[in-house]
C-alpha positions in Angstrom: 3.8 14.3 81.0 0.3 13.0 80.1 -1.0 13.0 76.6 -3.2 15.9 77.5 -0.3 18.2 78.6 1.9 17.5 75.5 2.6 20.7 73.4 2.2 20.6 69.6 3.7 23.1 67.3 1.1 24.6 65.0 2.0 27.3 62.5 4.5 29.2 64.7 2.8 28.6 68.2 2.8 25.9 70.8 -0.7 24.7 71.8 -2.0 21.7 73.9 -1.8 18.7 71.6 -5.4 17.8 72.0 -6.7 21.3 71.2 -8.6 21.7 67.9 -6.7 24.4 66.1 -6.7 23.2 62.5 -9.2 24.9 60.2 -12.1 22.7 59.0 -11.3 24.1 55.6 -7.7 22.7 55.7 -6.9 20.7 52.5 -5.2 18.1 54.7 -8.5 17.4 56.3 -10.8 17.9 53.3 -8.7 16.0 50.7 -5.8 14.3 52.4 -3.7 16.9 50.6 -0.4 17.0 52.5 2.7 15.1 53.4 4.3 14.0 56.7 7.2 12.3 58.4 7.1 10.2 61.6 10.3 10.8 63.6 11.4 8.7 66.6 12.9 10.4 69.6 15.4 8.7 71.9 16.3 10.6 75.2 15.3 13.9 73.6 17.2 13.3 70.3 15.4 12.9 67.0 16.9 9.9 65.2 17.9 10.4 61.5 16.4 13.9 61.5 18.3 15.1 58.3 17.1 12.0 56.4 13.5 12.6 57.4 13.6 16.2 56.6 15.1 15.6 53.2 12.4 13.1 52.4 9.7 15.5 53.6 11.0 18.2 51.3 11.1 15.7 48.4 7.5 14.7 49.2 6.5 18.3 49.1 8.2 18.7 45.6 6.6 15.6 44.2 3.0 16.7 45.2 3.6 20.3 44.2 3.3 21.6 47.7 5.1 25.0 48.1 7.9 24.7 50.7 7.8 27.7 52.9 10.4 26.5 55.4 14.0 25.4 54.8 15.4 22.2 56.1 17.1 24.2 58.9 13.9 25.9 59.9 12.1 22.5 60.0 14.9 21.1 62.1 14.4 24.0 64.6 10.7 23.3 64.8 11.5 19.6 65.6 14.1 20.5 68.2 11.9 23.2 69.8 8.9 20.7 70.0 11.3 18.2 71.8 12.4 21.0 74.2 8.8 22.1 74.9 7.9 18.6 76.0 10.9 18.1 78.3 12.0 14.9 76.7 8.7 13.2 77.7 8.1 12.0 74.1 9.2 9.1 71.9 7.7 10.1 68.6 7.0 13.2 66.5 4.8 13.5 63.5 5.7 16.4 61.3 2.9 17.3 58.8 2.7 19.9 56.1 -0.7 20.4 54.3 -1.6 22.6 51.5 -3.5 24.8 54.0 -7.1 26.0 54.2 -9.0 26.8 51.1 -12.3 26.6 49.4 -14.4 23.4 49.7 -14.4 23.3 45.8 -11.1 21.7 45.0 -8.5 24.1 43.9 -4.9 23.2 44.9 -3.8 26.7 43.9 -6.2 28.5 46.2 -4.7 27.9 49.8 -2.4 31.0 50.4 -0.3 29.3 53.0 0.6 25.7 54.0 -0.3 24.4 57.5 2.7 23.0 59.5 2.1 20.9 62.5 4.6 19.0 64.7 2.7 16.7 66.9 4.5 14.9 69.9 3.4 11.5 71.2 4.4 8.8 73.7 4.1 6.0 71.2 4.2 2.2 71.7 3.2 0.8 68.3 3.5 -2.9 69.4 3.5 -4.3 72.9 6.8 -5.9 74.2 5.2 -9.3 73.9 5.0 -8.9 70.1 8.5 -7.7 69.7 9.6 -10.7 71.8 7.4 -13.5 70.4 6.7 -12.1 66.9 3.7 -11.0 64.8 1.1 -12.8 62.7 0.3 -11.2 59.4 -1.8 -11.8 56.2 -1.4 -10.9 52.6 -4.2 -8.5 52.1 -6.6 -8.4 49.2 -6.3 -4.6 49.2 -3.5 -3.6 46.8 -0.8 -0.9 47.3 -1.6 2.3 45.5 -0.3 2.1 42.0 2.8 4.1 41.3 1.1 5.3 38.1 -1.5 6.9 40.3 0.7 8.4 43.1 4.4 8.3 43.5 5.4 5.9 46.3 8.3 8.2 47.0 6.0 10.8 48.4 4.9 10.1 52.0 1.4 11.6 51.8 -1.7 11.7 54.0 -3.4 9.3 51.6 -3.4 6.2 53.7 -6.9 4.9 53.0 -5.8 1.8 51.2 -3.2 1.0 54.0 -6.0 1.5 56.5 -8.2 -0.9 54.7 -5.5 -3.5 54.5 -4.8 -3.2 58.3 -8.6 -3.5 58.9 -8.5 -6.8 56.8 -5.7 -8.0 59.1 -7.5 -7.1 62.3 -10.8 -8.8 61.2 -8.8 -11.9 60.4 -7.1 -11.9 63.7 -3.6 -10.9 62.5 -1.6 -7.9 63.6 -0.7 -6.4 60.2 -1.1 -6.9 56.5 1.4 -7.2 53.6 0.3 -5.6 50.4 0.8 -6.6 46.8 1.3 -4.2 43.9 -0.3 -4.0 40.5 1.4 -7.1 39.2 1.2 -9.2 42.2 4.6 -8.7 43.8 5.0 -7.9 47.4 5.5 -4.2 48.2 5.3 -3.4 51.9 3.1 -3.8 55.1 0.4 -1.2 56.0 3.0 1.2 57.5 6.2 -0.7 57.3 8.8 -2.2 54.9 9.3 -5.9 54.7 12.4 -8.2 54.7 12.8 -11.9 54.3 15.8 -14.1 54.9 16.1 -17.0 52.4 19.1 -19.3 51.9 21.4 -16.9 53.9 20.4 -13.9 51.9 18.4 -10.9 53.2 15.9 -9.8 50.5 13.5 -6.7 50.3 11.4 -5.3 47.5 13.2 -2.7 45.4 11.9 0.8 44.7 10.5 -0.3 41.4 8.0 -2.5 43.3 6.3 0.7 44.4 7.4 1.1 48.0 8.2 4.0 50.2 12.0 4.2 50.6 12.0 3.7 54.4 14.7 5.3 56.5 14.8 2.3 58.9 15.0 0.1 55.8 18.2 1.8 54.7 19.7 1.4 58.2 19.0 -2.4 58.1 20.5 -2.7 54.7 23.7 -1.0 56.0 23.8 -3.1 59.2 23.5 -6.4 57.1 26.4 -5.2 55.0 28.5 -4.6 58.2 27.5 -8.2 59.3 28.6 -9.6 56.0 25.0 -10.8 55.3 24.2 -10.7 51.5 21.3 -8.1 51.2 19.4 -7.9 48.0 16.7 -5.5 46.6 14.6 -7.8 44.4 11.0 -8.6 43.6 9.2 -10.9 46.0 6.3 -13.1 45.4 3.8 -14.7 47.9 5.8 -17.9 47.6 9.0 -16.1 48.6 7.1 -15.1 51.8 5.8 -18.6 52.5 9.2 -20.2 52.1 11.3 -17.7 53.9 13.4 -18.8 56.8 12.9 -15.4 58.6 10.7 -12.4 58.0 10.5 -9.0 59.8 9.0 -5.5 59.3 10.8 -2.3 59.7 9.7 1.3 60.3 10.5 4.4 62.2 7.8 3.9 64.9 8.0 0.1 65.2 11.7 -0.3 64.6 12.1 -4.1 63.9 9.2 -6.5 64.3 9.7 -10.2 63.8 7.0 -11.9 61.8 6.3 -15.5 62.8 3.2 -16.4 60.6 2.0 -15.3 57.1 -1.5 -16.4 56.0 -1.5 -19.0 58.8 1.8 -20.5 57.5 4.6 -20.4 60.0 7.8 -18.6 59.1 10.7 -21.0 59.6 10.0 -22.7 62.9 7.3 -20.1 63.9 9.6 -18.1 66.1 11.7 -14.9 65.6 14.9 -15.8 63.8 18.4 -15.3 65.0 19.4 -12.8 62.3 16.2 -10.8 63.1 17.1 -10.7 66.8 20.7 -9.7 66.0 19.7 -6.8 63.7 17.1 -5.6 66.2 19.8 -5.6 68.9 22.3 -3.7 66.8 19.5 -1.2 65.7 18.6 -0.5 69.4 22.3 0.1 70.1 22.5 2.5 67.2 19.5 4.5 68.1 20.4 4.8 71.8 23.9 5.9 71.1 23.3 8.4 68.3 
């Protein structure tokens, strides 16, 4: 299937994915007022679907967005979208907005949320990056403060993430790591971050102000199975610069090795052995589930 022939679920109907069917008054468009989940699809099977749907419902509750569909109903929407596209997709974006309302901001005004399940054939990074590694920077743009917006809610408010990614691209890097209010590492523009130091795998804890990534949880479990110490603890810039290995994790990108941070090589400047082993185990898991 071509991108043009993919079918998206929009409020109960399937329409061509490139057809403009969302109201210009939708609060998701006007104010970024909504939540979403990105879901990988392997051979027609959505990976970790229950975990994604639970997080979506949690996000709705956190931002006060009325849930009009149960987890079972949302699961059916995802499964029907996969079936409608004949297994030609690798990614789904399930979005719930507050719905169309008046331009004058009133979150109580929209009568009904908008629900969209958008399919895609997604390749977030070329194979060469996954094989040889990614160069990243530490962005000047900070992660949204948890005191302003809960990082547990996966919302449509991604402007600071976009600005950090733009910084990276302008500096010739592939992605950006973002610091929080107090200068500790949080995450990349759309991924969680891990470092390997002195034989222990380390990743920022929830208190750093991160989104609790589903792929992140899988990696922590795989590390435990391998007998690799895995710790959730605050990380500084120096922890990044002195790491033996570093990698990013995300639903879309899976595991991406990082070989350089702020022009400093990570370890020998090549993807590390633990990164490769975890990436291999993750691929096995996703293809066999």
